C-alpha positions as CSV (number, residue, x, y, z in Angstrom):
1,M,7.9,-51.0,-166.5
2,K,5.3,-49.0,-164.8
3,L,6.2,-46.6,-162.0
4,S,5.1,-49.0,-159.3
5,E,7.1,-51.8,-160.9
6,I,10.3,-49.7,-161.1
7,S,10.1,-48.8,-157.4
8,R,9.5,-52.4,-156.4
9,T,12.3,-53.7,-158.7
10,L,14.8,-51.1,-157.4
11,R,14.0,-52.3,-153.8
12,E,14.4,-55.9,-154.7
13,I,17.8,-55.5,-156.4
14,R,18.8,-53.0,-153.7
15,V,19.5,-50.1,-156.1
16,T,19.2,-46.5,-155.0
17,P,19.4,-44.3,-158.1
18,V,22.7,-42.5,-158.2
19,K,22.5,-38.9,-159.4
20,T,26.2,-38.7,-160.4
21,L,25.6,-41.7,-162.8
22,G,22.6,-40.0,-164.3
23,Q,20.2,-42.8,-163.2
24,N,16.7,-41.6,-164.1
25,F,14.6,-44.6,-165.2
26,L,12.0,-44.2,-168.0
27,H,8.6,-45.5,-167.0
28,D,6.4,-44.4,-169.9
29,H,5.7,-47.5,-172.1
30,N,4.2,-45.6,-174.9
31,L,7.1,-43.2,-175.1
32,A,9.6,-46.1,-175.1
33,R,7.8,-47.8,-177.9
34,W,7.6,-44.5,-179.9
35,I,11.4,-43.9,-179.5
36,V,12.2,-47.4,-180.8
37,Q,9.8,-46.9,-183.7
38,Q,11.6,-43.7,-184.6
39,A,14.9,-45.7,-184.7
40,A,13.3,-47.9,-187.4
41,L,14.9,-51.1,-186.0
42,S,14.6,-54.5,-187.7
43,A,15.9,-58.0,-187.3
44,A,18.7,-57.1,-189.7
45,D,20.1,-54.4,-187.4
46,F,22.9,-54.4,-184.9
47,V,22.2,-51.9,-182.1
48,V,24.4,-50.4,-179.4
49,E,22.4,-49.2,-176.4
50,I,24.1,-46.9,-173.9
51,G,22.8,-46.9,-170.4
52,P,20.0,-49.5,-170.6
53,G,19.1,-49.1,-166.9
54,L,16.2,-51.4,-166.2
55,G,15.6,-52.1,-169.9
56,A,12.8,-49.6,-170.8
57,L,14.2,-49.2,-174.3
58,T,15.9,-52.6,-174.4
59,E,12.6,-54.6,-174.3
60,P,10.8,-52.9,-177.3
61,A,14.1,-52.9,-179.2
62,L,14.6,-56.6,-178.7
63,A,11.0,-57.1,-179.9
64,T,12.0,-55.9,-183.3
65,G,14.4,-58.9,-183.6
66,A,17.5,-56.7,-183.6
67,Q,20.8,-57.8,-182.1
68,I,21.7,-55.5,-179.2
69,L,24.9,-54.8,-177.3
70,A,24.1,-52.8,-174.2
71,I,26.7,-50.9,-172.2
72,E,25.9,-50.4,-168.5
73,K,28.2,-48.9,-165.9
74,D,26.3,-50.1,-162.7
75,A,27.2,-53.7,-161.9
76,R,23.9,-54.2,-160.1
77,L,21.9,-53.3,-163.2
78,V,24.1,-55.5,-165.3
79,S,23.1,-58.5,-163.2
80,F,19.4,-57.6,-163.3
81,L,19.5,-57.2,-167.1
82,R,21.3,-60.5,-167.7
83,E,18.7,-62.3,-165.7
84,K,15.7,-60.5,-167.2
85,F,16.8,-61.0,-170.8
86,S,18.7,-64.2,-170.6
87,E,17.0,-65.8,-173.6
88,R,17.3,-62.8,-176.0
89,R,19.7,-61.6,-178.6
90,L,21.4,-59.4,-176.1
91,E,25.0,-58.9,-174.9
92,I,25.5,-56.8,-171.8
93,V,28.8,-55.1,-171.4
94,H,29.7,-54.0,-167.9
95,G,31.7,-50.8,-168.4
96,D,31.8,-47.1,-169.0
97,A,30.7,-45.9,-172.4
98,L,33.5,-43.3,-172.3
99,E,36.0,-46.2,-172.2
100,F,34.3,-48.5,-174.7
101,D,36.5,-49.3,-177.7
102,V,34.3,-48.3,-180.6
103,R,36.6,-50.1,-183.0
104,R,35.2,-53.4,-181.9
105,L,31.9,-52.5,-183.6
106,F,33.4,-52.6,-187.2
107,P,33.1,-56.4,-187.6
108,C,29.4,-56.0,-186.7
109,G,28.6,-54.0,-189.8
110,P,26.4,-50.9,-189.9
111,V,25.5,-50.1,-186.3
112,K,22.5,-48.1,-184.9
113,L,23.0,-46.2,-181.6
114,L,20.3,-45.9,-179.0
115,G,20.2,-44.6,-175.5
116,N,19.3,-42.3,-172.7
117,L,22.7,-40.7,-172.2
118,P,23.7,-39.6,-168.7
119,Y,23.7,-35.8,-168.5
120,Y,27.2,-35.5,-167.0
121,A,28.8,-37.4,-169.9
122,A,26.5,-36.9,-172.9
123,T,28.8,-34.7,-175.0
124,P,32.0,-36.8,-174.7
125,I,30.1,-40.0,-175.3
126,L,28.5,-38.5,-178.4
127,L,31.8,-37.4,-179.8
128,R,33.5,-40.7,-179.0
129,F,30.9,-42.8,-180.9
130,L,30.4,-40.4,-183.8
131,E,33.9,-39.6,-184.8
132,K,34.7,-39.5,-188.5
133,T,35.9,-43.1,-188.5
134,T,32.8,-44.8,-187.1
135,P,30.5,-47.8,-188.0
136,I,27.5,-45.9,-186.6
137,T,24.9,-45.1,-189.3
138,S,22.3,-43.5,-187.1
139,A,21.8,-42.5,-183.5
140,M,18.5,-42.0,-181.5
141,L,19.4,-40.4,-178.2
142,M,17.7,-38.8,-175.2
143,L,19.8,-35.9,-174.0
144,Q,19.5,-33.0,-171.6
145,M,17.4,-30.3,-173.3
146,E,20.3,-27.8,-173.2
147,V,22.6,-30.3,-175.1
148,A,19.9,-31.2,-177.6
149,T,19.2,-27.6,-178.5
150,R,23.0,-26.8,-178.9
151,L,23.4,-29.8,-181.2
152,S,20.5,-28.8,-183.4
153,A,21.0,-25.0,-183.2
154,S,21.1,-22.8,-186.3
155,P,23.3,-19.8,-187.0
156,R,22.4,-16.5,-185.2
157,S,20.8,-18.4,-182.2
158,K,22.1,-18.2,-178.6
159,Q,22.6,-22.0,-178.5
160,Y,24.7,-22.1,-181.8
161,G,28.4,-22.7,-181.0
162,I,31.4,-25.0,-181.0
163,L,29.4,-28.1,-180.2
164,S,26.8,-27.3,-182.9
165,L,29.4,-27.0,-185.6
166,I,31.6,-29.9,-184.6
167,V,28.7,-32.3,-184.5
168,Q,26.9,-30.9,-187.6
169,S,30.1,-31.1,-189.6
170,Q,29.9,-34.9,-189.0
171,C,26.1,-35.5,-188.7
172,R,22.7,-34.3,-189.7
173,V,20.9,-33.4,-186.5
174,E,17.1,-33.6,-186.0
175,F,15.4,-32.3,-182.9
176,L,12.4,-34.7,-182.6
177,R,10.6,-33.7,-179.4
178,A,10.9,-32.5,-175.8
179,I,10.6,-35.1,-173.1
180,P,9.2,-34.0,-169.7
181,A,10.9,-34.8,-166.5
182,S,7.7,-36.5,-165.2
183,V,8.3,-39.7,-167.4
184,F,11.4,-40.6,-165.3
185,V,11.9,-41.8,-161.8
186,P,13.4,-40.1,-160.0
187,E,12.5,-37.0,-161.9
188,P,15.6,-35.1,-163.2
189,D,15.9,-31.4,-162.4
190,V,15.7,-30.5,-166.1
191,E,13.7,-31.5,-169.2
192,S,15.2,-33.9,-171.8
193,A,14.8,-34.1,-175.6
194,L,15.1,-36.7,-178.2
195,V,17.4,-36.2,-181.2
196,R,18.3,-38.2,-184.2
197,L,21.8,-38.0,-185.7
198,T,22.8,-39.4,-189.0
199,P,26.5,-39.4,-190.1
200,R,26.9,-37.4,-193.3
201,A,27.7,-39.0,-196.6
202,P,31.1,-37.9,-198.0
203,E,29.5,-35.9,-200.7
204,E,27.0,-33.9,-198.5
205,L,29.6,-31.2,-197.7
206,P,32.6,-29.9,-199.6
207,D,35.8,-31.8,-198.8
208,H,37.6,-30.1,-195.9
209,D,40.2,-30.8,-193.2
210,L,38.2,-31.5,-190.1
211,E,41.0,-30.6,-187.7
212,I,41.6,-27.2,-189.3
213,L,37.8,-26.6,-189.2
214,R,37.8,-27.4,-185.4
215,V,40.8,-25.1,-184.8
216,L,39.1,-22.2,-186.5
217,V,35.8,-22.7,-184.8
218,R,37.3,-22.9,-181.3
219,H,39.3,-19.7,-182.0
220,G,36.2,-18.0,-183.5
221,F,34.0,-18.8,-180.5
222,S,36.6,-18.1,-177.8
223,Q,35.0,-14.7,-177.2
224,R,31.4,-14.7,-178.5
225,R,30.9,-10.9,-178.3
226,K,34.0,-10.2,-180.3
227,Q,34.1,-9.9,-184.1
228,V,35.3,-13.2,-185.6
229,G,37.8,-11.4,-187.9
230,K,39.7,-10.2,-184.9
231,L,39.8,-13.6,-183.4
232,L,41.0,-15.2,-186.6
233,K,43.6,-12.6,-187.6
234,E,46.5,-15.0,-187.3
235,F,44.9,-17.2,-190.0
236,F,43.4,-14.3,-192.1
237,P,45.5,-11.1,-191.9
238,D,43.3,-9.7,-194.7
239,W,39.9,-10.4,-193.1
240,P,37.9,-8.1,-195.4
241,S,38.9,-10.2,-198.4
242,A,38.2,-13.5,-196.5
243,A,34.8,-12.2,-195.4
244,A,33.9,-11.2,-199.0
245,E,35.0,-14.6,-200.2
246,I,32.6,-16.4,-197.9
247,G,29.8,-13.8,-198.3
248,A,29.9,-12.6,-194.6
249,P,29.8,-9.1,-193.2
250,M,33.2,-7.8,-192.2
251,Q,31.9,-7.2,-188.6
252,A,30.3,-10.7,-188.3
253,R,30.5,-12.6,-185.1
254,A,31.2,-16.3,-185.0
255,E,27.5,-17.3,-184.5
256,E,26.6,-15.5,-187.7
257,L,28.6,-17.9,-189.9
258,S,27.0,-21.0,-191.3
259,L,28.7,-24.4,-191.4
260,E,29.3,-24.0,-195.1
261,Q,31.0,-20.6,-194.5
262,W,33.2,-22.1,-191.8
263,I,34.2,-24.9,-194.2
264,K,35.1,-22.3,-196.8
265,L,37.4,-20.6,-194.3
266,A,39.0,-24.0,-193.4
267,N,39.6,-24.7,-197.1
268,S,41.3,-21.3,-197.6
269,V,43.7,-22.2,-194.8
270,R,44.3,-25.7,-196.1
271,P,42.8,-26.4,-199.6
272,P,41.6,-30.0,-200.1
273,S,43.2,-32.1,-202.7
274,A,41.5,-32.0,-206.1
275,P,39.2,-34.9,-206.8
276,G,41.1,-37.6,-208.7
277,A,44.5,-36.4,-207.7
278,G,46.8,-39.3,-207.5
279,T,44.8,-41.3,-210.1
280,D,45.9,-39.6,-213.3
281,P,44.8,-41.9,-216.1
282,A,47.9,-40.8,-218.2
283,E,50.3,-41.8,-215.4
284,L,52.9,-44.3,-216.8
285,F,53.2,-47.7,-215.1
286,A,55.9,-50.3,-215.6
287,V,54.4,-53.3,-217.5
288,V,55.9,-56.7,-216.7
289,D,55.7,-60.3,-217.9
290,E,54.8,-63.4,-216.0
291,N,58.2,-63.4,-214.4
292,D,58.0,-59.8,-213.2
293,L,60.5,-58.6,-215.8
294,V,59.8,-55.2,-217.2
295,I,58.7,-55.3,-220.9
296,G,57.6,-51.7,-221.3
297,S,55.3,-49.0,-219.9
298,A,51.7,-47.9,-220.4
299,P,49.3,-45.3,-219.0
300,R,47.2,-46.2,-215.9
301,A,44.0,-46.3,-217.9
302,K,45.4,-48.8,-220.4
303,V,47.0,-51.0,-217.8
304,H,43.8,-51.3,-215.8
305,G,41.5,-51.4,-218.8
306,N,43.4,-54.3,-220.4
307,N,44.5,-56.1,-217.2
308,L,48.2,-55.8,-218.0
309,R,50.6,-57.2,-215.5
310,H,52.2,-54.4,-213.5
311,R,53.9,-53.8,-210.2
312,A,52.7,-52.4,-206.8
313,V,53.7,-52.1,-203.2
314,H,51.6,-52.4,-200.0
315,L,52.8,-51.1,-196.6
316,F,51.7,-52.4,-193.2
317,I,52.5,-49.7,-190.6
318,F,52.2,-50.7,-186.9
319,N,52.2,-48.6,-183.8
320,R,54.0,-49.5,-180.5
321,A,50.9,-51.4,-179.3
322,G,51.2,-53.7,-182.3
323,E,48.1,-52.4,-184.0
324,L,47.9,-52.1,-187.8
325,L,47.0,-48.8,-189.5
326,L,44.3,-49.2,-192.1
327,Q,43.1,-46.6,-194.6
328,K,39.7,-46.2,-196.0
329,R,40.0,-45.5,-199.7
330,S,38.6,-42.3,-201.1
331,R,35.5,-42.3,-203.1
332,W,37.6,-40.8,-206.0
333,K,39.7,-44.0,-206.4
334,D,39.3,-45.6,-209.8
335,R,39.3,-49.1,-208.3
336,H,37.7,-50.2,-205.0
337,P,36.5,-46.9,-203.6
338,N,35.2,-46.5,-200.1
339,V,36.7,-49.8,-198.7
340,W,39.5,-50.5,-196.2
341,D,43.0,-51.1,-197.4
342,S,46.6,-51.4,-196.4
343,S,48.2,-48.5,-194.5
344,A,49.6,-47.2,-197.8
345,A,49.8,-48.8,-201.3
346,G,50.5,-47.7,-204.8
347,H,51.7,-48.6,-208.3
348,M,55.3,-48.6,-209.5
349,N,55.8,-45.9,-212.0
350,A,57.9,-46.5,-215.1
351,G,61.6,-46.4,-214.2
352,E,61.1,-47.0,-210.4
353,E,62.2,-49.8,-208.2
354,Y,60.1,-51.4,-205.5
355,D,61.9,-49.9,-202.5
356,Q,61.8,-46.4,-204.1
357,T,58.0,-46.8,-204.7
358,A,57.4,-47.8,-201.1
359,A,59.1,-44.8,-199.7
360,R,57.3,-42.5,-202.1
361,E,53.9,-43.9,-201.3
362,L,54.5,-43.6,-197.6
363,Q,55.3,-39.9,-198.0
364,E,52.5,-39.2,-200.5
365,E,49.7,-41.0,-198.7
366,L,50.6,-40.6,-195.1
367,G,53.1,-37.7,-195.1
368,I,55.7,-39.7,-193.1
369,A,59.0,-41.4,-193.5
370,T,60.1,-44.5,-191.5
371,G,62.2,-47.6,-191.9
372,L,60.6,-50.3,-194.0
373,T,61.3,-54.0,-194.1
374,R,60.3,-56.4,-196.9
375,V,57.9,-59.1,-195.7
376,A,57.1,-61.1,-198.8
377,K,56.4,-60.9,-202.6
378,I,53.0,-61.8,-204.0
379,S,52.6,-63.0,-207.5
380,A,50.3,-61.3,-210.0
381,S,46.8,-62.9,-210.3
382,A,43.2,-61.9,-210.8
383,R,43.0,-61.6,-207.0
384,T,45.7,-58.8,-207.0
385,G,44.3,-57.1,-210.1
386,E,47.3,-58.5,-212.1
387,E,49.8,-56.8,-209.8
388,F,53.1,-58.2,-208.5
389,I,53.2,-56.9,-205.0
390,W,56.0,-56.4,-202.5
391,L,54.6,-56.2,-199.0
392,Y,56.6,-54.0,-196.5
393,R,56.2,-53.4,-192.8
394,G,57.3,-50.5,-190.6
395,E,56.5,-48.8,-187.3
396,Y,55.3,-45.3,-186.7
397,D,53.5,-43.6,-183.8
398,G,53.5,-39.9,-184.7
399,P,51.1,-37.6,-186.5
400,L,49.9,-38.3,-190.0
401,Q,49.2,-36.0,-192.9
402,T,47.0,-38.0,-195.2
403,S,46.0,-37.2,-198.8
404,S,42.3,-36.6,-198.9
405,A,42.2,-37.3,-202.7
406,E,43.3,-40.9,-201.9
407,I,42.3,-41.5,-198.3
408,D,38.9,-40.9,-196.6
409,A,40.1,-42.0,-193.1
410,V,42.8,-43.8,-191.2
411,Q,42.7,-45.8,-188.0
412,F,44.9,-48.3,-186.1
413,F,43.2,-51.6,-185.3
414,P,44.2,-54.6,-183.2
415,L,45.2,-57.6,-185.4
416,A,42.6,-59.9,-183.8
417,L,39.8,-57.4,-184.6
418,I,40.9,-57.2,-188.2
419,A,40.9,-61.0,-188.5
420,D,37.4,-61.2,-187.1
421,W,36.3,-58.3,-189.3
422,L,37.7,-60.0,-192.4
423,Q,35.9,-63.2,-191.6
424,K,32.5,-61.6,-191.1
425,R,32.6,-58.8,-193.7
426,P,35.3,-59.4,-196.4
427,G,33.5,-57.0,-198.7
428,D,34.6,-54.1,-196.4
429,F,38.1,-54.6,-197.7
430,A,40.0,-54.1,-201.0
431,P,41.0,-57.5,-202.6
432,G,44.6,-56.5,-202.7
433,F,44.6,-56.0,-198.9
434,I,43.1,-59.4,-198.3
435,E,45.9,-61.0,-200.3
436,C,48.5,-59.0,-198.4
437,W,46.8,-59.9,-195.1
438,Q,46.9,-63.6,-195.8
439,T,50.5,-63.4,-196.9
440,F,51.5,-61.4,-193.8
441,R,49.7,-64.0,-191.5
442,S,51.6,-66.8,-193.2
443,A,54.9,-65.1,-193.0
444,R,54.2,-64.2,-189.3
445,N,53.5,-67.8,-188.5
446,A,56.5,-69.1,-190.4
447,G,59.0,-66.5,-189.2
448,P,60.6,-67.0,-185.7
449,N,61.2,-63.3,-185.3
450,E,57.6,-62.3,-186.0
């Protein structure tokens, strides 16, 4: 819309821009088209737009053929957008982006994020949508200049700090251009900027514990003018040795350390699991016949290489809300890497029993212990990878300590969402989980207590 059209439209729909909602409407057509071009949208894309306002970005985005879900907090603008774009591939959600359940996007496949984020909530919205477990594959966002420069800041700069490191540990950040206040109505008090964020691939940075990294960064930046070694002394009593190990001056301040150096510090506090840990090819599995009777044992590599029948367990762990914990398998797994699977699962070693294996896998993969109940037994077949599987269920709501060698991420999901996700994108899941899910659903429908 042109400036005159925006003013007329706002009068017609009786909307006075609310500063506390960050309502500054873009009126530069060329800039709007350029932003959408930078997002590289196509008809194959699913896009989430935050704060569509009067549709300045929505219109050129729809012209690419992409399917768009737009989140708008102002009910008056929701009504306007639904009327304006009634014939398009557009779903308008009336709500606050800070309260939007990002999990509902997983069945949509890879998602691109687009929007002019309100200044008052830009950082928490960003962190909510770009957490480690996210379906977002890229984000093209207009932000307050101060936030944009902090996101993209380099070591030794004034803007470099906690936000820089937390976001850059998850995403690659590109500062694309400054955006003057004059392209908005009403004009904001500050300049804006356009940034592109791309979640990092697992292999881009050394494996590390994200929570430990964040704890260290927050401690290190708690007093910017103080030497970081003094702020981290509870983690590194021998700071001179730690500084030498990461190649930093002993008197360094927090803003002098690169992301890679912070990761090295985190890994010295909690070393990551070695690649391939938990997938030892020489590990002995119980080998069974067609009736699940043990007839011997063989190394993992031989069992999988020759498709020998063997035993396994899968565990479905629920929280109090009835949501099911899923794990995303590590890229190091010898079978079905980087897909979603049961809460925990594993093979039965030679000499073990099913219940014993279930308790062991729960501890090894999730670092927890809880009561487990048998749900059903699944026969060995090509769909299970020639595994006889006992499926268990349990409940747990506390903290988890996952094995990074086996698990990339964990997340609780509502059952209805998982069902929708499986129907739309079965390739996102390990075949064994699909068999267990179908068995669980059948047992749930048949059992009066479920």
